[in-house]
VEXDREN-2710 file (C-alpha; in Angstrom, 1 decimal):
% VEXDREN-2710
k/r/px/py/pz
1/UNK/121.7/108.4/95.6
2/UNK/120.3/110.0/92.4
3/UNK/119.9/113.8/92.2
4/UNK/116.7/115.4/90.8
5/UNK/118.7/117.0/88.0
6/UNK/120.0/113.6/86.9
7/UNK/116.3/112.1/86.6
8/UNK/116.2/114.0/83.3
9/UNK/119.1/112.2/82.0
10/UNK/117.6/108.9/82.6
11/UNK/115.1/106.8/80.8
12/UNK/112.0/105.0/82.4
13/UNK/109.3/102.6/81.7
14/UNK/106.1/103.1/83.7
15/UNK/104.6/99.5/84.1
16/UNK/101.0/99.7/85.2
17/UNK/98.6/102.7/84.5
18/UNK/96.5/102.5/87.9
19/UNK/96.4/105.6/90.1
20/UNK/100.2/105.5/90.9
21/UNK/101.1/104.9/87.4
22/UNK/99.2/107.9/86.2
23/UNK/100.7/110.1/89.0
24/UNK/104.1/109.1/87.7
25/UNK/103.4/110.2/84.1
26/UNK/101.8/113.4/85.6
27/UNK/105.2/113.9/87.6
28/UNK/107.4/113.2/84.6
29/UNK/105.5/115.9/82.5
30/UNK/105.6/118.4/85.3
31/UNK/109.3/118.0/85.8
32/UNK/110.1/117.8/82.0
33/UNK/111.4/114.3/82.4
34/UNK/111.0/113.3/78.7
35/UNK/112.5/109.9/78.4
36/UNK/109.8/107.5/79.3
37/UNK/107.5/105.0/78.0
38/UNK/104.3/103.2/79.4
39/UNK/102.9/99.7/79.4
40/UNK/99.8/98.1/80.9
41/UNK/99.0/94.4/80.7
42/UNK/95.4/95.0/80.5
43/UNK/94.8/98.6/79.3
44/UNK/96.7/98.7/76.1
45/UNK/94.7/101.6/74.6
46/UNK/95.6/104.0/77.4
47/UNK/98.1/106.6/76.6
48/UNK/99.0/105.5/73.0
49/UNK/101.3/108.4/72.6
50/UNK/103.7/107.1/75.3
51/UNK/103.2/103.4/74.8
52/UNK/106.3/101.2/74.1
53/UNK/105.9/99.2/70.6
54/UNK/108.3/96.6/72.1
55/UNK/108.0/95.8/75.7
56/UNK/110.9/93.4/75.9
57/UNK/113.2/95.9/74.4
58/UNK/112.1/98.7/76.6
59/UNK/112.5/96.4/79.7
60/UNK/116.0/95.7/78.7
61/UNK/117.1/99.4/77.7
62/UNK/115.5/101.6/80.2
63/UNK/117.4/102.7/83.3
64/UNK/114.5/102.3/85.7
65/UNK/111.1/100.4/85.5
66/UNK/108.5/102.3/87.6
67/UNK/106.3/99.4/88.8
68/UNK/102.7/99.4/89.8
69/UNK/102.7/98.2/93.6
70/UNK/99.9/95.6/92.6
71/UNK/102.2/93.7/90.3
72/UNK/104.1/90.7/92.1
73/UNK/107.4/89.5/90.7
74/UNK/106.6/85.9/91.6
75/UNK/103.7/86.0/89.1
76/UNK/105.2/88.1/86.6
77/UNK/108.4/86.0/85.5
78/UNK/109.4/88.6/82.8
79/UNK/109.8/91.3/85.3
80/UNK/111.7/89.3/87.8
81/UNK/115.0/89.3/86.1
82/UNK/115.1/93.1/85.8
83/UNK/114.4/93.5/89.6
84/UNK/117.5/95.7/90.2
85/UNK/115.9/98.3/87.7
86/UNK/112.6/98.4/89.6
87/UNK/111.4/101.5/91.7
88/UNK/108.2/103.0/92.7
89/UNK/106.3/106.4/92.8
90/UNK/107.4/106.6/96.4
91/UNK/111.1/106.4/95.4
92/UNK/110.7/109.1/92.9
93/UNK/109.1/111.2/95.6
94/UNK/112.3/110.8/97.5
95/UNK/114.7/111.3/94.6
96/UNK/113.0/114.6/93.6
97/UNK/113.9/117.9/95.5
98/UNK/111.7/118.5/98.4
99/UNK/112.5/119.7/101.8
100/UNK/109.5/118.1/103.7
101/UNK/110.1/115.6/106.5
102/UNK/108.6/112.1/106.1
103/UNK/106.8/109.7/108.5
104/UNK/106.4/106.3/106.8
105/UNK/104.0/103.8/108.2
106/UNK/103.8/100.1/107.5
107/UNK/102.4/96.8/109.2
108/UNK/99.8/94.2/108.5
109/UNK/96.9/95.9/110.3
110/UNK/96.1/99.6/111.4
111/UNK/98.4/101.4/108.7
112/UNK/95.5/103.7/107.4
113/UNK/94.1/104.5/110.8
114/UNK/97.5/105.4/112.3
115/UNK/98.1/107.7/109.2
116/UNK/94.9/109.5/109.8
117/UNK/95.6/109.6/113.6
118/UNK/99.1/111.4/112.9
119/UNK/97.5/113.6/110.3
120/UNK/94.8/114.8/112.7
121/UNK/97.2/115.3/115.5
122/UNK/99.5/117.3/113.6
123/UNK/96.8/119.6/112.0
124/UNK/95.3/120.0/115.5
125/UNK/98.7/121.2/116.7
126/UNK/98.9/123.6/113.6
127/UNK/101.8/121.7/112.1
128/UNK/101.6/121.6/108.2
129/UNK/101.2/118.0/106.9
130/UNK/99.7/115.8/104.1
131/UNK/99.1/112.0/103.7
132/UNK/99.3/109.8/100.8
133/UNK/100.6/106.7/99.4
134/UNK/98.8/103.4/99.8
135/UNK/96.2/105.6/101.7
136/UNK/94.6/108.7/100.1
137/UNK/96.2/110.4/97.1
138/UNK/99.2/108.9/95.3
139/UNK/102.5/110.3/96.9
140/UNK/103.5/112.2/93.7
141/UNK/100.0/114.1/93.6
142/UNK/100.6/115.8/97.0
143/UNK/101.3/119.4/97.3
144/UNK/104.3/119.6/99.6
145/UNK/105.5/122.7/101.2
146/UNK/108.8/123.5/102.8
147/UNK/109.3/122.1/106.3
148/UNK/106.0/120.4/106.3
149/UNK/105.5/116.7/107.3
150/UNK/104.5/114.1/104.6
151/UNK/102.9/111.0/106.0
152/UNK/103.3/107.9/103.6
153/UNK/101.2/104.7/104.1
154/UNK/103.4/102.0/102.6
155/UNK/102.1/98.6/101.8
156/UNK/104.4/95.6/101.6
157/UNK/103.8/95.6/97.7
158/UNK/105.0/99.0/97.5
159/UNK/108.1/98.4/99.9
160/UNK/108.9/95.1/98.0
161/UNK/109.7/97.2/94.9
162/UNK/111.3/100.2/96.5
163/UNK/114.9/101.0/96.8
164/UNK/115.2/104.9/97.9
165/UNK/112.6/105.1/100.8
166/UNK/114.3/107.2/103.5
167/UNK/111.9/108.3/106.3
168/UNK/112.8/110.7/109.0
169/UNK/110.5/108.5/111.2
170/UNK/109.8/105.1/110.2
171/UNK/106.8/103.1/111.9
172/UNK/106.3/99.5/111.6
173/UNK/103.2/98.5/113.6
174/UNK/102.9/94.8/113.5
175/UNK/103.2/91.7/111.5
176/UNK/100.9/88.6/110.7
177/UNK/100.5/86.3/107.9
178/UNK/99.1/88.2/105.0
179/UNK/99.6/88.5/101.3
180/UNK/101.7/85.2/101.2
181/UNK/100.7/84.2/97.7
182/UNK/101.7/87.6/96.5
183/UNK/105.2/87.5/98.2
184/UNK/106.0/83.9/98.3
185/UNK/106.5/83.3/101.9
186/UNK/106.3/85.1/105.2
187/UNK/110.1/85.7/105.2
188/UNK/109.7/87.7/101.9
189/UNK/106.8/89.5/103.4
190/UNK/108.6/90.6/106.6
191/UNK/111.7/91.7/104.6
192/UNK/109.7/94.0/102.3
193/UNK/108.4/95.7/105.6
194/UNK/111.7/96.0/107.0
195/UNK/113.1/98.1/104.0
196/UNK/111.8/101.1/105.7
197/UNK/114.8/101.2/107.8
198/UNK/117.4/100.2/105.2
199/UNK/118.7/103.6/104.3
200/UNK/118.1/105.4/107.8
201/UNK/121.0/106.8/109.6
202/UNK/121.6/107.7/113.2
203/UNK/119.8/110.9/112.8
204/UNK/116.5/109.0/111.9
205/UNK/114.0/107.3/114.2
206/UNK/112.5/103.8/113.9
207/UNK/109.4/103.1/115.8
208/UNK/108.4/99.4/116.1
209/UNK/106.6/96.9/118.3
210/UNK/108.6/94.8/120.9
211/UNK/107.9/91.6/119.1
212/UNK/109.8/93.0/116.0
213/UNK/112.8/94.2/117.9
214/UNK/114.9/91.1/117.1
215/UNK/114.5/91.5/113.4
216/UNK/115.4/95.2/113.7
217/UNK/118.8/94.4/115.7
218/UNK/119.7/91.2/113.5
219/UNK/119.7/93.6/110.3
220/UNK/121.9/95.9/112.3
221/UNK/120.0/99.1/111.1
222/UNK/121.5/102.6/112.1
223/UNK/118.5/104.5/113.3
224/UNK/117.4/105.2/116.6
225/UNK/115.2/102.5/117.8
226/UNK/112.0/103.4/119.8
227/UNK/109.7/100.9/121.4
228/UNK/106.3/102.3/122.4
229/UNK/105.7/102.2/126.1
230/UNK/102.4/100.2/126.7
231/UNK/102.2/101.0/130.6
232/UNK/102.9/104.9/130.0
233/UNK/100.0/104.9/127.3
234/UNK/97.5/103.0/129.4
235/UNK/97.7/105.8/132.0
236/UNK/96.2/108.1/129.6
237/UNK/94.1/106.1/127.5
238/UNK/90.9/106.6/129.6
239/UNK/91.4/110.4/129.2
240/UNK/90.7/110.0/125.5
241/UNK/87.3/108.4/125.8
242/UNK/86.6/108.2/122.2
243/UNK/84.2/105.5/120.8
244/UNK/85.7/105.5/117.4
245/UNK/89.0/104.4/119.0
246/UNK/87.5/101.8/121.5
247/UNK/88.8/98.4/120.1
248/UNK/91.8/96.9/120.9
249/UNK/93.8/97.4/117.6
250/UNK/93.4/101.1/118.1
251/UNK/95.4/100.8/121.6
252/UNK/98.4/100.1/119.3
253/UNK/97.6/102.7/116.7
254/UNK/97.3/105.3/119.5
255/UNK/100.2/104.3/121.6
256/UNK/102.5/104.6/118.4
257/UNK/101.0/108.1/117.5
258/UNK/101.6/109.1/121.2
259/UNK/105.3/107.9/120.9
260/UNK/105.7/110.0/117.7
261/UNK/104.0/113.0/119.3
262/UNK/106.7/112.9/122.1
263/UNK/109.5/112.8/119.6
264/UNK/107.9/115.9/117.7
265/UNK/107.6/117.8/121.0
266/UNK/103.6/117.6/121.2
267/UNK/102.5/117.6/124.9
268/UNK/100.5/114.9/126.6
269/UNK/97.4/117.4/127.1
270/UNK/97.6/118.4/123.3
271/UNK/97.8/114.6/122.3
272/UNK/94.7/113.6/124.4
273/UNK/92.7/116.7/123.3
274/UNK/93.6/116.0/119.6
275/UNK/92.4/112.3/119.9
276/UNK/89.1/113.2/121.5
277/UNK/88.0/114.7/118.4
278/UNK/89.1/111.9/116.0
279/UNK/86.2/110.6/113.9
280/UNK/87.8/107.5/112.6
281/UNK/87.8/105.9/109.0
282/UNK/85.1/104.4/107.0
283/UNK/84.9/100.7/107.0
284/UNK/87.1/100.4/110.1
285/UNK/85.0/99.6/113.1
286/UNK/82.7/102.4/111.9
287/UNK/79.7/102.8/114.0
288/UNK/77.2/104.2/111.4
289/UNK/73.7/103.5/112.6
290/UNK/71.9/103.0/116.0
291/UNK/68.1/102.3/116.4
292/UNK/66.7/101.3/119.8
293/UNK/69.2/99.1/121.4
294/UNK/70.8/97.8/118.3
295/UNK/74.1/99.2/117.1
296/UNK/75.4/98.6/113.5
297/UNK/79.2/98.3/112.8
298/UNK/81.0/98.3/109.5
299/UNK/84.3/96.7/109.9
300/UNK/84.7/95.6/106.1
301/UNK/88.3/96.5/106.2
302/UNK/88.9/93.4/108.5
303/UNK/90.1/91.0/105.7
304/UNK/91.7/88.5/108.1
305/UNK/90.9/86.8/111.3
306/UNK/93.6/88.9/113.2
307/UNK/92.0/92.1/111.9
308/UNK/88.6/90.7/113.2
309/UNK/89.9/89.9/116.5
310/UNK/89.7/93.4/117.9
311/UNK/86.0/93.9/117.3
312/UNK/85.1/90.5/118.6
313/UNK/87.1/91.2/121.9
314/UNK/85.5/94.7/122.2
315/UNK/81.6/94.0/122.3
316/UNK/79.0/91.5/123.6
317/UNK/76.0/89.8/122.1
318/UNK/77.5/90.2/118.6
319/UNK/75.5/89.0/115.6
320/UNK/78.4/88.6/113.2
321/UNK/78.7/88.4/109.5
322/UNK/81.8/86.8/108.1
323/UNK/82.9/85.3/105.1
324/UNK/84.5/85.9/101.5
325/UNK/87.8/84.6/100.4
326/UNK/90.0/83.8/103.3
327/UNK/93.6/84.7/103.3
328/UNK/96.2/82.0/102.6
329/UNK/97.0/80.0/105.9
330/UNK/94.5/82.0/108.0
331/UNK/92.9/80.2/110.9
332/UNK/90.1/81.3/113.1
333/UNK/90.7/80.7/116.9
334/UNK/87.4/81.6/118.7
335/UNK/88.5/80.3/122.3
336/UNK/88.8/84.1/123.6
337/UNK/85.6/85.4/121.9
338/UNK/83.0/82.8/121.6
339/UNK/81.2/84.1/124.6
340/UNK/80.8/87.4/122.9
341/UNK/79.1/86.1/119.8
342/UNK/75.2/85.4/119.7
343/UNK/75.3/84.0/116.2
344/UNK/77.3/83.9/113.0
345/UNK/76.1/84.5/109.5
346/UNK/78.2/83.2/106.6
347/UNK/78.6/84.8/103.2
348/UNK/80.4/84.5/100.1
349/UNK/81.7/81.6/98.0
350/UNK/83.7/80.0/100.7
351/UNK/81.2/79.3/103.4
352/UNK/82.6/75.9/103.8
353/UNK/85.8/77.0/105.0
354/UNK/84.2/79.3/107.5
355/UNK/81.9/76.5/108.6
356/UNK/84.7/74.1/109.2
357/UNK/86.4/76.7/111.5
358/UNK/83.4/77.7/113.6
359/UNK/81.5/74.4/113.6
360/UNK/80.6/73.1/117.1
361/UNK/81.8/76.4/118.7
362/UNK/79.1/78.8/117.5
363/UNK/75.5/78.9/116.1
364/UNK/75.5/79.9/112.6
365/UNK/73.4/80.3/109.3
366/UNK/74.6/80.2/105.8
367/UNK/73.2/83.2/104.4
368/UNK/75.3/83.6/101.3
369/UNK/75.1/87.5/100.9
370/UNK/74.6/90.6/102.9
371/UNK/71.0/91.2/102.1
372/UNK/70.0/87.8/103.3
373/UNK/72.3/88.1/106.4
374/UNK/70.6/91.5/107.6
375/UNK/67.2/90.2/107.1
376/UNK/67.9/87.0/109.1
377/UNK/69.6/88.8/111.9
378/UNK/66.7/91.1/112.3
379/UNK/64.3/88.4/112.6
380/UNK/66.5/86.6/115.1
381/UNK/67.0/89.8/117.2
382/UNK/63.2/89.8/117.7
383/UNK/63.6/86.5/119.6
384/UNK/66.3/87.8/121.8
385/UNK/65.5/89.9/125.0
386/UNK/68.9/91.1/125.9
387/UNK/69.7/94.8/125.7
388/UNK/72.6/96.3/123.6
389/UNK/72.6/94.2/120.5
390/UNK/75.5/94.6/118.0
391/UNK/75.2/93.7/114.3
392/UNK/78.7/93.4/113.1
393/UNK/80.2/93.1/109.6
394/UNK/83.9/92.0/110.1
395/UNK/84.4/89.5/107.4
396/UNK/87.7/87.9/108.1
397/UNK/88.2/87.6/104.4
398/UNK/88.9/89.5/101.4
399/UNK/85.9/90.6/99.3
400/UNK/86.7/89.8/95.8
401/UNK/84.2/87.0/95.5
402/UNK/81.2/89.2/95.6
403/UNK/82.8/92.8/95.6
404/UNK/85.3/95.0/93.9
405/UNK/87.0/95.9/97.1
406/UNK/86.3/96.0/100.9
407/UNK/84.8/99.7/100.4
408/UNK/82.1/98.6/98.1
409/UNK/81.2/95.7/100.5
410/UNK/81.1/98.1/103.5
411/UNK/79.0/100.6/101.4
412/UNK/76.4/98.0/100.4
413/UNK/76.2/96.8/104.1
414/UNK/75.6/100.2/105.5
415/UNK/72.9/100.9/102.7
416/UNK/71.2/97.7/103.4
417/UNK/71.2/98.1/107.3
418/UNK/69.5/101.4/107.0
419/UNK/66.9/100.1/104.5
420/UNK/65.9/97.0/106.6
421/UNK/66.5/98.5/109.9
422/UNK/63.9/101.1/109.4
423/UNK/61.7/98.5/108.1
424/UNK/62.0/95.8/110.8
425/UNK/62.9/97.7/113.9
END
């Protein structure tokens, strides 16, 4: 493995100047690593001082290409032939000198919440830690102290490009079809996730769900395999009694966190007390507004049907807003949840896709956007006498047809709910 001192002897091309790319440049300057150029396909005016004048020559000549995680090699044929040179900002973190211990979390769903749960748990138990990567700050922007823990959320995009990730604790939560257009196929997607175990040795820990055990064993990874014990966790779950953690997907997130807590020597009592005060994350089953017997829930982060399922299974009498850009290969199976749903409201450009999926199973209206959906729901609710009604945005789709990202979608939903909720309820 490369040593920090050797980094100064190497040359780099920083490809992509988003948040991670900018953090790499800042890292290079701070550590006096001077042999680097930059490139961005869209923002050619950024950092002219460092911009390469000949991209093809730079790709060929540099020792390493530090690639932005959003760039797919399938879609960028020029980069594909330089795959062996490609690394990430997370690789640079591991290649630099630091004495922190790392906890890397990946999986299709629940990564951010699990990272935040771990951070909350450690801080409540007076253990120094910081969190970054795909969630929070870019990893190279974190201030890392000796013997602290660094919690790293790693997306499949980041892992696909990475070569030097070596976690003390590697957590692989779950796997479902997602980002297949970016990776090309499910096998590539799975293998990108499994890379968190590649460099681990017998002194490191691998935490993963039972359904992933066969893939771990097939690869003959060396780390200590730990499967979270569901029956053991169920015995303490009711003692947590936190509404922010009430959905099914959070059982998995909490169980992994509990398993890690035991490895770190945190007691059962300390774990329960810490999770009782956890407040959750925005846009992830976020209960943000209540008026009379109506509860408003923002689950905008649910960008696939699998991510939506936990919300649908946790509630009754749901007025469900869904729609946007469906994930490739996604299917909606409502057999277990249709009795929980009073009515659906379809938004976005691909309403026909969702209409075909739910037709003859549920009552629905095509409302096209959030504003019309909320107004229609509040009108419909007046005709219904049942108590405890839930207005749920859990789109089962990406947001890019109408919004910049799922955060913008969730923020607008919350704003509109408070405006029209005070007006109509």
